[in-house]
N, C-alpha and C positions, 0 to 999 in steps of 0.2 A: 505495500497499500504506501503512496505519493502521498504526502498531506502537503498542501501550498498555502506557501503565510503571503493574505495580500500584502505585506506589505514592501515585498521582492528587496526587502532585506538579504541579501545578503552575506555579507558581513554588517551587523548591524554596528553605528558611527554609538561612540562614546558619549554616553553623558553622562553628567553633575548636575547633581538635585540646589539650586540655590538657598540660604540660607532663610525659615519662613522668617519674614516680623515678629518684631516680640506681639505687638499690638497693632491696630489698622488705627490709631488716633492720627490725621492728619495724611490716611492715604488713599491715595485713588482708586475702588475695585471697580472690578471690570465685569460684573455680569455674560457668559458668553452662552447666547442657546447654542444646542448644536441641531437642532430644526427636527429633534427628538421629539413622536409625542406627548403634549400631560408637562415637560423638559422646563417652562415656562409658569405651571404653574411653583413647581422646584425655589422656583427662578424668584415671580412676585412674595412668597413667601420673605427669602434671606432676601429681595430689597428693603421690602417694609421692617423683617430687623436691623440691617444693619442703620439705614435711614430714622430708622425714632432711635438711636445713640449716635446721629450726626456725623456718617460716613459720611463721605461724597460717593455715587454709588453711579459707573453709565453702562448702558445694556446695549449689550451688539449680542448677532445674530448668522450662522450659519447661512449663507441657503440651500445646502442641502447638507444634515446628515451625510450618504452620501459619498460624500467627498471632503478630500485634506480646508483646508479656510486658505480663503483665498491670500494670498500673500502682501494684496493691499490690506484687506482690512490686521491681516496679524496687524501690517508693519503701526497701521491705528493703534491697534490696541495697546502695541510695548509704546507706545509713544503716549498717550490717553494716561494709561495706567499700572499701577506700582504694583497689583492682585490684580488676577482672574482663576476665576471661578468658574467652573465650564460645570454643565447639567447637562441629564440628563435623564429618559426615565421615556419604559410604554406603561 
């Protein structure tokens, strides 16, 4: 049996996670909806909770969950946000 990896990473890139902030005070938080069903429900609730704590929130959405995030949207999010929360749900 052959199992194919849809990412086509024959040699996966080595990635190092950046440190998480100790607080969201003063942070610009991006909420990314990957466009799966009901992901917006979770993000709506997160936005309300964050806004109640005075956290600046920006919303973004992928055109479709079936494809990678478009490069222009990735650059926009990186320029405008300190932290990003990506949500998916079914």
